C-alpha positions as CSV (number, residue, x, y, z in Angstrom):
1,M,0.0,0.0,0.0
2,K,2.8,2.4,1.0
3,F,4.7,1.6,-2.2
4,R,1.7,2.5,-4.3
5,Q,1.3,5.8,-2.5
6,V,5.0,6.7,-3.0
7,A,4.9,5.8,-6.7
8,A,1.8,7.9,-7.2
9,V,3.4,11.0,-5.6
10,V,6.5,10.6,-7.8
11,L,4.4,10.2,-10.9
12,I,2.3,13.3,-10.1
13,S,5.5,15.4,-9.4
14,A,7.2,14.3,-12.6
15,S,4.1,15.1,-14.7
16,T,3.8,18.6,-13.1
17,A,7.4,19.4,-13.7
18,V,7.2,18.4,-17.4
19,G,4.1,20.4,-17.9
20,S,5.6,23.5,-16.3
21,V,8.6,23.3,-18.5
22,W,6.5,22.8,-21.7
23,T,4.2,25.7,-20.8
24,Y,7.1,28.1,-20.0
25,N,8.9,27.4,-23.3
26,R,5.7,28.1,-25.2
27,I,5.3,31.5,-23.6
28,A,9.0,32.4,-23.7
29,E,9.1,31.8,-27.5
30,K,6.7,34.7,-28.0
31,S,8.0,37.2,-25.4
32,T,11.8,36.8,-25.2
33,Y,14.2,38.5,-27.7
34,Q,16.6,35.9,-29.1
35,Y,20.2,37.3,-29.7
36,Q,21.7,35.8,-32.8
37,A,25.5,35.9,-32.8
38,S,25.6,35.3,-36.5
39,N,23.6,38.5,-37.2
40,P,26.1,40.8,-39.0
41,R,24.0,44.0,-38.5
42,T,24.8,46.4,-35.7
43,P,22.5,49.3,-34.5
44,I,23.6,52.5,-36.2
45,N,23.7,54.4,-32.9
46,Y,25.9,51.8,-31.1
47,A,28.5,53.9,-29.2
48,G,31.5,51.9,-30.4
49,F,30.8,52.8,-34.0
50,V,30.5,56.5,-33.6
51,N,33.2,58.6,-35.2
52,G,34.8,55.7,-37.0
53,G,35.2,53.5,-33.9
54,T,35.6,49.7,-34.4
55,G,33.7,48.5,-31.4
56,A,34.9,47.2,-28.1
57,P,38.7,47.3,-27.4
58,A,40.7,44.1,-28.0
59,G,41.6,44.0,-24.3
60,T,45.4,44.4,-24.8
61,P,46.8,46.0,-21.6
62,V,48.4,49.4,-22.0
63,D,52.1,49.6,-21.4
64,F,53.4,52.9,-20.0
65,T,57.0,52.0,-19.6
66,E,58.3,53.3,-22.9
67,A,56.4,56.6,-22.6
68,A,57.8,57.1,-19.0
69,A,61.3,56.2,-20.1
70,A,61.2,58.8,-22.9
71,S,59.6,61.5,-20.8
72,V,61.3,61.3,-17.3
73,P,64.7,62.5,-18.5
74,A,63.2,65.5,-20.2
75,T,61.2,66.6,-17.1
76,V,62.9,69.0,-14.8
77,H,62.5,70.2,-11.2
78,I,62.2,74.0,-11.0
79,K,63.0,75.8,-7.7
80,T,62.6,79.5,-7.3
81,K,63.6,82.1,-4.8
82,T,62.1,85.5,-4.4
83,N,64.2,88.0,-2.3
84,A,62.9,89.9,0.6
85,K,60.9,93.0,-0.2
86,P,59.5,95.9,1.8
87,S,56.1,95.0,3.3
88,N,55.0,98.6,4.2
89,N,52.7,100.7,2.1
90,L,54.6,104.0,2.6
91,P,57.8,105.3,1.0
92,S,60.9,104.8,3.1
93,R,62.1,107.7,5.2
94,R,65.7,108.4,4.2
95,S,68.1,108.8,7.0
96,P,71.4,110.7,7.2
97,F,73.2,107.4,6.7
98,S,71.4,106.5,3.4
99,D,74.2,107.8,1.1
100,L,76.8,105.9,3.1
101,F,75.1,102.6,3.8
102,G,72.4,102.2,1.1
103,D,69.9,99.6,2.4
104,W,71.3,100.0,5.9
105,D,69.0,103.0,6.3
106,D,66.4,100.5,7.5
107,L,68.5,100.3,10.7
108,F,68.7,104.1,11.1
109,G,65.2,105.6,10.8
110,G,64.0,103.5,7.9
111,D,60.8,101.5,8.0
112,G,62.6,98.3,8.9
113,L,59.7,96.1,7.7
114,R,60.7,93.6,5.1
115,S,59.2,90.3,4.0
116,R,61.1,87.1,4.2
117,P,62.6,85.4,1.1
118,Q,60.1,83.2,-0.6
119,Q,60.8,79.8,-2.1
120,A,58.7,77.7,-4.4
121,S,58.8,74.6,-6.5
122,G,57.4,73.3,-9.7
123,S,58.2,71.3,-12.9
124,G,59.1,71.9,-16.5
125,A,59.6,70.2,-19.8
126,I,62.7,70.4,-21.9
127,I,61.7,71.2,-25.5
128,S,65.2,71.6,-27.2
129,E,68.6,70.0,-26.8
130,D,70.2,73.4,-26.1
131,G,68.2,74.0,-22.9
132,Y,64.9,75.7,-23.6
133,I,62.3,74.7,-21.0
134,V,58.6,75.4,-20.9
135,T,56.7,75.7,-17.6
136,N,53.8,77.7,-16.1
137,N,54.0,81.4,-15.6
138,H,52.8,81.0,-12.0
139,V,55.8,78.7,-11.2
140,I,58.4,81.4,-11.9
141,E,56.4,84.6,-11.5
142,G,58.2,87.2,-9.4
143,A,61.3,84.9,-8.9
144,D,64.7,86.5,-8.4
145,N,66.5,83.2,-8.8
146,I,65.5,80.1,-10.8
147,T,67.3,76.7,-10.3
148,V,66.7,73.8,-12.7
149,T,67.5,70.2,-11.6
150,L,67.6,67.4,-14.2
151,S,66.4,63.9,-13.4
152,N,70.1,62.9,-13.0
153,R,70.3,65.6,-10.2
154,K,72.5,67.9,-12.2
155,S,71.6,71.6,-11.4
156,F,71.7,74.8,-13.5
157,Q,70.9,78.4,-13.0
158,A,68.2,79.4,-15.5
159,K,67.4,82.7,-17.1
160,L,63.9,83.9,-18.0
161,V,63.2,84.1,-21.7
162,G,59.6,85.3,-21.7
163,T,56.2,84.9,-20.1
164,D,52.6,84.9,-21.2
165,P,50.2,85.3,-18.2
166,S,47.2,85.0,-20.6
167,S,47.9,81.3,-21.1
168,D,49.9,80.8,-17.9
169,L,53.0,79.8,-19.8
170,A,56.7,80.8,-19.5
171,V,60.0,79.8,-21.2
172,I,63.3,79.6,-19.3
173,K,66.7,78.5,-20.5
174,I,69.7,76.8,-19.1
175,D,73.2,76.8,-20.5
176,A,73.6,73.2,-21.6
177,K,73.9,71.1,-24.7
178,G,72.8,67.6,-25.8
179,L,69.9,67.5,-23.4
180,P,67.0,65.0,-23.8
181,F,63.9,66.8,-25.0
182,M,60.2,66.2,-25.6
183,L,58.7,65.6,-29.0
184,Y,55.5,67.6,-29.7
185,G,52.3,65.7,-30.2
186,N,49.0,67.1,-31.6
187,S,46.5,68.1,-29.0
188,D,43.7,68.3,-31.6
189,E,44.0,64.6,-32.0
190,V,43.7,63.8,-28.3
191,K,40.6,61.8,-27.7
192,I,38.4,61.6,-24.6
193,G,39.1,58.3,-22.8
194,Q,42.7,57.8,-24.0
195,W,45.4,57.0,-21.5
196,V,47.9,59.8,-20.6
197,L,50.8,60.2,-18.2
198,A,51.5,63.2,-15.9
199,I,55.1,63.7,-15.0
200,G,56.6,66.1,-12.5
201,Y,58.0,66.7,-9.0
202,P,54.9,66.9,-6.7
203,L,55.2,67.8,-3.1
204,N,59.0,68.1,-3.5
205,L,59.3,64.4,-4.3
206,E,61.7,63.1,-7.0
207,T,60.4,62.5,-10.5
208,T,56.9,61.0,-10.2
209,V,54.8,59.4,-13.0
210,T,51.0,59.1,-12.7
211,A,48.5,57.7,-15.2
212,G,44.9,58.5,-16.0
213,I,42.6,59.2,-18.9
214,V,41.5,62.3,-20.7
215,S,38.1,63.0,-19.1
216,A,37.2,66.1,-21.1
217,K,38.5,68.7,-23.5
218,S,38.1,72.5,-24.0
219,R,37.5,73.2,-20.3
220,T,37.6,76.8,-19.1
221,L,38.0,77.7,-15.5
222,D,38.6,81.5,-15.8
223,I,41.6,80.9,-13.5
224,N,44.0,83.0,-15.6
225,R,41.7,86.0,-15.3
226,R,41.2,85.5,-11.6
227,N,45.0,85.3,-11.1
228,N,45.7,88.4,-13.2
229,T,42.8,90.7,-14.0
230,K,44.9,92.6,-16.5
231,V,45.1,89.8,-19.1
232,S,42.6,88.3,-21.5
233,P,42.6,84.6,-20.6
234,V,43.4,81.9,-23.1
235,E,41.9,78.7,-21.7
236,S,40.9,75.5,-23.4
237,F,42.2,72.9,-21.0
238,I,42.5,69.2,-21.4
239,Q,40.9,67.6,-18.3
240,T,42.4,64.4,-16.9
241,D,42.1,62.2,-13.8
242,A,45.8,61.6,-13.6
243,A,47.0,62.5,-10.1
244,V,48.5,66.0,-10.1
245,N,49.5,67.8,-6.9
246,P,51.3,71.0,-6.0
247,G,54.8,70.8,-7.6
248,N,53.4,69.2,-10.8
249,S,52.6,72.6,-12.2
250,G,54.6,73.1,-15.4
251,G,55.3,69.4,-15.9
252,P,54.3,67.5,-19.1
253,L,51.3,65.5,-19.9
254,V,52.3,62.8,-22.4
255,S,50.6,60.2,-24.6
256,T,51.3,56.5,-24.4
257,D,53.8,56.9,-27.3
258,G,55.8,59.4,-25.2
259,K,54.8,62.6,-27.0
260,L,54.1,65.9,-25.3
261,I,50.3,66.7,-25.5
262,G,50.2,69.5,-22.8
263,I,51.6,71.3,-19.8
264,N,49.9,70.6,-16.4
265,S,48.6,73.9,-15.0
266,A,45.8,73.5,-12.4
267,I,43.8,71.1,-10.2
268,A,40.1,71.2,-9.1
269,S,40.3,70.6,-5.4
270,P,38.5,71.8,-2.2
271,T,41.7,71.1,-0.3
272,G,44.5,72.3,-2.6
273,S,45.7,68.8,-3.2
274,Y,44.6,66.2,-5.8
275,A,40.9,65.4,-5.6
276,G,40.1,63.8,-8.9
277,Y,40.7,66.2,-11.8
278,S,43.6,68.1,-13.2
279,F,43.8,70.6,-16.1
280,T,46.4,70.8,-18.9
281,I,47.3,73.5,-21.4
282,P,47.1,71.8,-24.9
283,V,50.4,71.4,-26.6
284,N,49.3,73.2,-29.8
285,I,48.9,76.3,-27.7
286,V,52.2,75.6,-25.9
287,Q,54.2,75.2,-29.1
288,K,52.9,78.4,-30.6
289,V,53.4,80.5,-27.4
290,M,56.9,79.1,-26.9
291,A,57.9,79.9,-30.4
292,D,56.7,83.4,-30.1
293,L,58.5,84.1,-26.8
294,V,61.8,82.8,-28.2
295,K,61.5,84.6,-31.6
296,F,59.7,87.8,-30.7
297,G,60.0,88.2,-26.9
298,T,56.2,88.5,-26.7
299,V,53.2,86.4,-27.8
300,Q,51.7,87.4,-31.2
301,R,48.0,87.1,-30.3
302,A,45.5,86.7,-33.2
303,Y,42.1,88.3,-32.7
304,L,38.9,87.3,-34.5
305,G,37.2,90.5,-33.5
306,I,33.9,89.3,-32.0
307,E,32.2,89.0,-28.6
308,Y,30.6,85.6,-28.0
309,A,28.2,84.2,-25.4
310,P,30.0,82.5,-22.5
311,E,29.2,79.0,-21.5
312,S,28.0,80.2,-18.0
313,V,25.2,82.3,-19.5
314,T,21.8,81.4,-18.0
315,E,18.5,80.9,-19.9
316,D,17.2,84.2,-18.5
317,Q,20.3,86.0,-19.7
318,K,19.9,84.4,-23.1
319,K,16.4,85.8,-23.4
320,E,17.5,89.3,-22.1
321,Q,20.4,89.5,-24.6
322,G,18.6,87.9,-27.5
323,I,21.0,84.9,-27.6
324,K,19.6,82.1,-29.7
325,D,20.2,78.4,-29.4
326,G,22.2,76.6,-32.0
327,E,25.3,74.6,-32.8
328,G,28.5,76.5,-32.5
329,V,29.6,79.8,-31.0
330,Y,26.9,82.5,-31.0
331,V,28.2,85.9,-32.2
332,M,26.9,88.6,-29.9
333,R,28.8,91.5,-31.4
334,V,31.2,92.2,-34.2
335,Q,34.0,94.7,-33.5
336,Q,34.7,97.5,-35.9
337,E,38.0,97.2,-37.9
338,G,38.1,93.5,-36.9
339,A,38.9,90.4,-38.9
340,A,35.4,89.0,-38.5
341,L,33.7,92.1,-39.9
342,A,36.1,92.1,-42.9
343,A,35.2,88.5,-43.5
344,G,31.5,89.2,-43.5
345,I,30.5,87.7,-40.2
346,Q,27.5,89.3,-38.5
347,K,25.8,89.5,-35.1
348,G,23.6,86.4,-34.7
349,D,25.8,84.0,-36.7
350,F,27.0,80.7,-35.2
351,I,30.7,80.0,-35.9
352,T,31.0,76.2,-36.3
353,K,34.5,75.7,-37.7
354,V,37.9,77.4,-37.5
355,N,40.0,76.3,-40.5
356,G,37.9,73.2,-40.8
357,V,38.1,72.2,-37.2
358,P,34.7,72.0,-35.5
359,V,34.1,74.3,-32.5
360,Y,31.3,73.7,-30.1
361,S,32.0,76.3,-27.4
362,G,33.9,79.5,-26.8
363,A,36.7,77.6,-25.2
364,D,37.0,75.4,-28.3
365,M,37.2,78.5,-30.5
366,V,39.7,80.3,-28.2
367,G,41.9,77.2,-28.2
368,Q,42.0,77.1,-32.0
369,I,42.6,80.8,-32.5
370,A,45.4,80.8,-29.9
371,T,47.5,78.7,-32.3
372,Y,47.6,81.5,-35.0
373,R,49.3,84.8,-35.4
374,P,48.2,88.1,-36.9
375,G,48.4,87.9,-40.7
376,D,47.6,84.2,-40.8
377,K,44.9,83.3,-43.4
378,I,42.3,80.7,-42.5
379,T,38.7,79.7,-43.4
380,I,35.7,80.3,-41.0
381,T,32.5,78.3,-41.3
382,Y,29.4,79.8,-39.8
383,N,25.7,79.2,-39.8
384,R,23.3,82.0,-40.6
385,E,19.5,81.5,-40.6
386,G,19.9,77.8,-41.1
387,K,22.4,78.0,-44.0
388,E,26.1,77.1,-43.7
389,H,28.6,79.5,-45.1
390,T,32.4,79.4,-45.4
391,T,34.6,82.5,-45.8
392,N,38.2,83.4,-45.9
393,L,39.6,85.4,-42.9
394,T,42.9,87.1,-42.1
395,F,43.6,87.4,-38.4
396,R,44.5,90.8,-36.9
397,N,46.2,91.9,-33.8
398,S,44.7,93.9,-30.9
399,A,45.4,97.2,-32.8
400,G,43.4,96.0,-35.8
401,T,46.5,95.4,-38.1
402,T,48.3,92.3,-39.3
403,E,51.7,93.5,-38.2
404,I,54.0,91.6,-35.8
405,V,54.0,93.2,-32.4
406,K,57.5,93.9,-31.2
407,T,58.5,94.1,-27.5
408,S,59.4,97.7,-26.6
409,V,61.7,98.7,-23.7
410,L,58.6,99.8,-21.8
411,D,57.0,96.3,-22.3
412,K,60.1,94.8,-20.7
413,L,59.6,97.0,-17.6
414,G,56.3,95.3,-16.9
415,A,54.7,98.4,-15.6
416,N,51.7,100.6,-16.3
417,L,53.2,104.1,-16.8
418,E,51.5,107.3,-17.8
419,T,52.4,111.0,-18.2
420,V,51.3,112.8,-15.1
421,S,48.3,115.1,-15.6
422,K,48.9,118.9,-15.5
423,K,46.5,119.2,-12.6
424,S,48.4,116.5,-10.5
425,A,51.8,118.1,-11.5
426,T,50.6,121.5,-10.2
427,E,49.4,120.0,-7.0
428,M,52.8,118.3,-6.4
429,G,54.8,121.4,-7.4
430,I,56.5,119.8,-10.4
431,K,56.7,120.6,-14.1
432,G,55.8,117.1,-15.2
433,G,56.8,113.5,-14.9
434,V,55.7,109.8,-15.3
435,V,53.4,108.2,-12.8
436,V,54.0,104.5,-12.0
437,K,50.4,103.3,-11.7
438,S,51.2,99.6,-11.2
439,F,53.8,96.9,-12.0
440,T,53.9,93.2,-12.1
441,E,55.8,90.9,-9.7
442,T,58.3,90.2,-12.4
443,S,58.9,93.9,-13.2
444,P,62.3,95.5,-12.4
445,F,60.3,98.0,-10.4
446,S,59.3,95.2,-8.0
447,K,63.0,94.7,-7.1
448,T,63.1,98.2,-5.7
449,R,61.4,99.6,-2.6
450,M,59.2,101.7,-4.9
451,E,55.4,102.0,-4.2
452,E,52.7,102.4,-6.9
453,G,51.8,106.0,-7.4
454,Y,55.5,107.2,-7.5
455,V,56.1,110.0,-10.0
456,I,59.4,109.8,-11.9
457,T,60.8,113.2,-12.6
458,R,64.5,112.4,-13.6
459,V,66.4,109.5,-15.1
460,N,70.1,109.5,-14.5
461,D,69.8,113.2,-13.5
462,K,68.1,114.1,-16.7
463,E,64.7,115.7,-16.5
464,V,61.7,113.6,-17.9
465,L,58.4,115.4,-18.1
466,T,56.5,112.9,-20.4
467,L,56.3,109.2,-21.0
468,E,58.0,109.7,-24.4
469,A,61.0,111.4,-22.7
470,F,61.2,108.6,-20.2
471,R,61.2,106.0,-23.0
472,N,64.0,107.9,-24.8
473,E,66.2,108.0,-21.7
474,I,65.6,104.3,-20.8
475,E,66.4,103.2,-24.4
476,K,69.8,104.9,-24.1
477,S,70.6,103.2,-20.8
478,S,71.7,99.8,-19.7
479,G,72.5,98.1,-16.4
480,N,71.5,100.2,-13.4
481,V,69.7,103.6,-13.8
482,K,68.9,106.1,-11.1
483,L,65.3,107.3,-10.8
484,D,64.4,110.5,-8.9
485,G,60.8,111.4,-8.2
486,V,58.1,112.3,-5.7
487,Y,55.1,110.8,-4.0
488,P,51.8,112.6,-3.8
489,G,51.2,113.8,-0.3
490,F,54.9,113.4,0.8
491,N,57.6,116.0,1.0
492,G,61.0,115.6,-0.6
493,T,62.6,113.6,-3.4
494,F,62.9,109.8,-3.3
495,S,65.5,108.0,-5.3
496,Y,65.7,104.4,-6.5
497,P,68.2,102.3,-8.5
498,L,66.4,100.4,-11.3
499,R,68.2,97.5,-12.8
500,L,67.3,97.0,-16.5
501,N,67.2,93.6,-18.2
502,T,69.7,94.1,-21.0
503,E,69.4,90.5,-22.4
């Protein structure tokens, strides 16, 4: 009896299981998509096939050793020293001992308040076998002494060739031959997602290599304008997630084949140390700026001659200013006597390509224009009322001409100088002079104890009543020159030695 019961239970269970499987298969045939590996067709919007891609990567591991071996010897450690400077805001009171002891007058009635020497550290990339090195402007800004140490620990004193605060780049040079140097890549060909290496001397460590991927292109932080409000920023950063810390500034970003694709410049961090993202100046901008500084002493900036809508503009601001939506860079205003006006570009156009290279944002466009000089001829593609147009354009400089801008002796002084007004001259009891309105940290004026607002009345004991007269006297001088002048609201004459850069 028990055997029959067990057999019946087994038979019923087996029948139920078979029935369930048969029923599920009948339903699944109608509702489940069957993937067929032999199907050669791929959806047209599959990400791997956009922009000529070939699908998923083969899975071959990336080897960084050759790129590191090629780049480390061409990456240098830069140490700077800034001498002590007066920290007071008033002119020094000269004592009876000034003529005998010079700076010793601090001890005899002078202000006696001086800042301590400042030291800083950064990185740089050798770009020629005879010692030219590119780095960030903020690494060497205001430095009185620049020391370069190679990866083999050999050190050199470097001289400053030129700076460009707009792009935060600088070129220095050491007296050496046969140096290993970087080969230029092409930052226009850099792709989001590709592997890159950041090399430098972070946190005063020895040569350090980190890896990451390109996470974005054409980023703008407006950091160059915040650091120096007197410049028009040139920013079109490559964003990476390679670890970059203080001390990496000025060091190279390289591709896996060891070519220079940018100079590391900034990090996005709430703490001041690496927090996930770093920003690099594209090598195409670096190469052009470096060539200008070496050849001309100043950057030859090309201007398109338009005002465009920034990326940060809100929807409400768009409505207020009449900014339309569309692909490319919206032209808000066309400047008179500018290159764009001469090429036929109008307010309301969308610039979509610069010399055939697509531009999707203002940073894209600025990055492309920064690689050209005044006088260069290119094509501009723009969209007007739904129709695409292409026109020839010749870049101009800030003065509206195509001439190369040469560095004058006043440019080398790094100061904002003006002829003093007649009213101010009368109030100070002088016939005329040149007012020093401001000067940069790298200016020869910053090496003196001079304060802004000083009015120069004599150069090497020769009277100067105008800026032109001042220029003429400086052009005839070299080495140290003696400046005499006055301060508004202070009695007496104050004298300063000014050391000219004769290189």
